[in-house]
C-alpha positions as a printed Julia matrix, in Angstrom:
177×3 Matrix{Float64}:
 142.19   86.1    76.33
 139.78   83.16   76.68
 142.68   80.83   77.37
 143.93   83.13   80.13
 140.47   83.21   81.68
 140.18   79.43   81.48
 143.66   79.01   82.97
 142.93   81.37   85.85
 139.58   79.73   86.55
 141.25   76.32   86.49
 143.95   77.57   88.86
 141.28   79.01   91.13
 139.25   75.78   91.14
 142.27   73.7    92.07
 143.36   76.07   94.84
 142.49   75.08   98.39
 142.16   78.78   99.25
 138.92   79.25   97.32
 137.44   76.23   99.1
 138.46   77.66  102.47
 137.0    81.07  101.59
 133.78   79.38  100.43
 133.57   77.54  103.77
 134.18   80.79  105.66
 131.42   82.61  103.77
 129.05   79.67  104.31
 129.72   79.73  108.03
 129.31   83.52  108.19
 126.06   83.37  106.22
 124.66   80.8   108.64
 125.75   82.83  111.68
 124.27   86.02  110.2
 120.95   84.3   109.49
 120.77   82.65  112.91
 121.46   85.95  114.64
 118.86   87.71  112.49
 116.39   84.97  113.44
 117.12   85.04  117.2
 117.05   88.83  117.67
 113.29   89.28  116.97
 112.54   86.31  119.21
 114.3    88.04  122.12
 116.89   85.28  122.6
 119.69   87.66  121.64
 119.88   91.28  122.75
 119.23   93.74  119.87
 122.49   95.52  120.76
 124.29   92.47  119.36
 123.18   93.44  115.84
 126.54   95.14  115.27
 128.3    91.83  115.79
 125.82   90.16  113.45
 126.61   92.8   110.82
 130.25   91.73  111.05
 129.18   88.4   109.53
 127.14   90.01  106.73
 128.02   89.77  103.07
 129.25   93.36  102.81
 131.79   92.92  105.59
 132.99   89.53  104.41
 133.4    90.55  100.78
 135.37   93.6   101.84
 137.85   91.35  103.6
 137.79   88.16  101.53
 137.61   89.98   98.19
 140.95   91.56   99.0
 142.34   88.13   99.83
 141.15   86.77   96.49
 142.61   89.71   94.6
 145.87   89.44   96.51
 146.35   85.75   95.98
 145.02   85.17   92.47
 145.95   88.44   90.78
 148.88   89.86   92.7
 150.38   86.4    93.08
 150.88   86.36   89.32
 153.2    89.34   89.63
 155.31   87.43   92.14
 155.74   84.28   90.06
 156.18   86.25   86.79
 153.08   84.77   85.13
 151.96   88.2    83.95
 155.44   88.98   82.64
 155.42   85.75   80.64
 151.95   86.52   79.24
 153.04   89.96   78.08
 156.28   88.54   76.63
 154.24   85.96   74.68
 152.26   88.67   72.92
 149.13   89.11   75.04
 148.1    92.72   75.29
 147.95   94.38   78.68
 144.31   95.25   78.11
 143.45   91.6    77.52
 145.28   90.63   80.69
 143.45   93.26   82.75
 140.07   92.26   81.33
 140.72   88.55   81.9
 141.84   89.15   85.5
 138.77   91.31   86.13
 136.48   88.59   84.79
 138.15   85.98   86.97
 137.88   88.25   90.03
 134.18   88.81   89.22
 133.62   85.04   89.02
 135.53   84.38   92.25
 133.62   86.99   94.23
 130.34   85.76   92.77
 131.28   82.23   93.8
 132.02   83.11   97.4
 128.78   85.13   97.55
 126.71   82.08   96.61
 126.25   80.89  100.23
 124.66   84.23  101.14
 122.24   84.02   98.23
 121.34   80.39   98.91
 120.91   80.81  102.67
 118.89   84.0   102.15
 116.59   82.14   99.76
 116.22   79.27  102.23
 115.56   81.66  105.1
 112.89   83.5   103.15
 111.08   80.3   102.2
 110.7    79.38  105.88
 108.39   82.34  106.45
 110.11   83.23  109.73
 110.77   86.77  110.89
 114.31   88.13  110.62
 115.6    91.43  111.93
 118.92   93.09  112.62
 117.66   96.58  113.17
 119.08   99.41  111.12
 122.36   97.69  110.23
 120.92   95.45  107.54
 122.62   95.83  104.16
 122.85   93.51  101.16
 121.41   90.03  101.55
 120.69   90.75  105.2
 118.46   93.6   104.06
 116.6    91.23  101.72
 116.07   88.89  104.67
 114.77   91.55  107.02
 112.51   93.33  104.53
 110.91   90.18  103.1
 110.65   88.07  106.27
 107.31   86.49  107.05
 105.93   86.91  103.51
 104.49   84.0   101.57
 106.03   83.85   98.12
 104.41   83.33   94.77
 106.23   82.6    91.52
 106.29   86.24   90.4
 107.7    87.4    93.74
 110.32   84.67   93.65
 111.51   85.8    90.21
 111.64   89.38   91.47
 113.68   88.25   94.48
 116.11   86.32   92.25
 116.51   89.39   90.05
 117.24   91.53   93.12
 119.8    89.0    94.36
 121.59   88.9    91.0
 121.62   92.7    90.83
 123.03   92.82   94.35
 125.79   90.36   93.46
 126.73   92.41   90.39
 126.69   95.66   92.35
 128.87   94.18   95.11
 131.4    93.05   92.55
 131.42   96.45   90.85
 131.64   98.2    94.21
 134.61   96.05   95.18
 136.4    96.7    91.89
 135.91  100.47   92.11
 137.27  100.57   95.67
 140.31   98.56   94.53
 141.38  101.16   91.97
């Protein structure tokens, strides 16, 4: 099972698709943060918050998570990689667990720009707001904007971010079934 995980992670690292998806999520995280910064300043109309939500982590993972699952997991059905693994003696349970771990890692990887940009935005001390549509990392930005951070609050924020990443991955997996 560890060899299957390593092989899938290697395949994912060498794929240009994961790099493109990472660039897309980075761009969307920047756009989401800029919109959340400009709305409280009055430079963007608050009715544009719905468009800003389109760039949020929840929306992007819903779309791009399906792309990752389709390419990296379902693509193995097409090229008979899973058939070969089963024929070589790997159990179906081991294959399912290894694919789930790889999907978890891939979704966590493309969520990294949201976590990093949220952390950067919060350290600026600026005010961020998207109104009532804030969910996920956008919610962390809007609730904690303008607060000066101490070490204990930073650890708490990192714990919340990691919990949010895990919950997004579990939420995506349960909606896939």
